[in-house]
Steps between C-alpha positions, in 0.01 A plus 500: 500500500653454840589147617343374820703352781353155577712459811373827641139414425538166677630685806214748508270282718748553784428873491225532758270686527326436171514871424817430303304318230366672193125561509293515181167679459270458200265785409137388530354838409678783322441840343591561133796720428474851360492557202288200400725403209706296524282313751680443833417394854675375815591130479697400813751609764796306641629618839851426632627396160834325557728490197861505384668796340530474119841385381572257785572133440587187697871436523469151650585384853236731637665820370350770281684711243443793267654390168659744254695469179850650484786480252631209705170315463204436729552604859274451801529719806361329808226700670316477827142378518284806448129442457277796414162530670256703296139475380349427161190680369331349195244639257318327216521695177338456159793612287333441162726472197791664684573706810845610614526520881738782578474536877295423814454700820313424822357790696199645684227637269605855583835458320538646147439255215811287439710755685501408869516223757718189485682433172491142373814296571429237233224438248385139485267288290357158582719217374352235275567125514529242776679559829816304564453481874207468736684700767530828312238757419388550144797667329474838335711638216676831562516714189704801396290799403283552308306179557309417182163333565236354272151380590382455858785454751588546866756773552681524834727751667742438784503787751659587833280408797272770634263344756306821581421548131363146477244587769359804323390598150778445248538486122741360244573732208595327175681719249463340160502559127237362264489492123196567283518541122877532531473790745679466834320640804620519860254477791499462877242249622413524870396165652340496852700244701361531854205692638133542413373246249799264527482184715753217541511135604809339653615209280645315801425125476728294728544597861718383791401587854593456865337535838578502874187401687381469861193285572322479831443121495455189288249215508774286654617747767385808691849650482589790270698423187761691297519407130734591215364455150583524130253505212510474122204619300365636178270792434189415297351839427441670837543176703822343625489120539791360700632195680647587838716299738553595865720354774514584868449377852362565844533400864244265651491264793382142511460236764696177475210331320511764224185687603525881531594638843288811573721593797827493305678795333361617165557732212865595462457458124875478434570129541580459132795739553640367830341217692483504878360300793145629434510437125293200402379601154819595317408431140196581295423578139210641303416485130235742373329574171431873510301744288554871560458835333481877531163630613575872484797729446591857590822602324750271678271362773260211435247279676547132414319177576591131512314170513695177556457137586785365708617164628722488810729226630636506854720261697541503878815403686618347731169311504401351169188695411425634157207672332368595156237771461344695215265791449440840337675829574369852431718812507474880470817683394633856527768531234764739374459436127723595206283657230779737382282653228202734517185335372573138598176306551417454866457126432829461313764243602780652701796436727423598859583448865300556816297340778222244495245421770352156450266243652534126443276203569651154522378147558723229644530208257757297690621525857354653816302822459663682792458856369228719356319458166481877431797730549647831381839649423703777340763488224767723353502408132627599158450379144 
C-alpha cells in the first residue's frame, strides 16, 4: 500500500483551477456483468486519481526516498517528487466462497474479451478500519496477483487516463478463477462501465467558489459597482448552499451636506482599487446566503440557477454617509461544467465556471436611499 504525502495534499488547494482535484462518481444505475455468475456491476469511478508510486517513503526534512536492502544494510536513494495521475474504475463482485482475480482490462465493447484495451496498472480492494486522517481519501490496499476474494467486495483497477473512452461506451473485463467442488474454472466477466444503462452521481460535497461581478446600481447609489467575491458551500443532493462574501467599490458624488449630487461624476466602479478625486464610496461589502444548482446539462455545458438573500454595507467618504440594505437576488447561469463521465445525471453536483446574469432587489435599512431598489448585473464565476 502506497504512503500518502500529507504535505503535498495540504498544498493541493493552491492548485487552481479545481480540475486538479480527484472527482468521484457513484453508480446510481448499472447493468449486470456477463456472465451472470459471479454477479458483478459498476460501482464507482474516480477521475484524476493522484497517488504515489509504490515503494516510496518519506525520508524526513521534506525529502522522499526509495529504500532498498543491500549487504551494507538499508539504503535510501533520494528521489524527486513524482505523482501519478490515473483513474480508478471499481466494480462490485459477489465472489462467493472464493474467486481469484487474475487481471483487469478497460476497453470499448468491441474489444475481444480480456484481450484488448488498457491493461490494469494495479488491482485494489477497499481497505477496512478507521481512517487516520480527515485530509486523505479512503485508502485502498494494492495486492499482488492473483487477488483472492471472498463474499461481496468492491474490486478496483487503476488505469491510464483515456478521456475519450470515458465519454462513450466502455467495459471492464475481469479475468478470474472460481472453484466449485474442487474444480478450478477460469472465466472472463464483462462489466458495462459507461454507456447505456449506467448512470452516475458526482459525490462532491464541499465547494469553494469565486466571482467577479459588475452591478448597475445599489439602493444607496446610482453608480455602477465592481465586486470581488468568495464563497464556501456544500452540496445537498442537487442543490449547493453557500455563504458568499463580496467586497468592492464605486464612484459617486455628494454635496457637502452628504446628499447625493446628481450633476457630479458617477460610475467609475474602480474606487476600491485606486481612489481619486471623484471617489466618494470607496468601501463596501456584501454577505449573501445563496442556493444554486444545475437545471440542465449537455455534455460539458450546463444551465444553472441561483437564489440568494444578501445584505450590503457601504460607507461614503469624504462625507460621513453610510448605508445598510438587504434584499433577494435571482440569477441565471451559463456554465462550462466538469461531468468527465458519460451518464452523469444532469442534476448532479459538479465543478463549473461561466457567466451569470442576475437581478437584485434591495431595501435601504439605514442611511439615505440615493439609488434604485431594483438593479441588474453580470458575473464571471466558478465553483
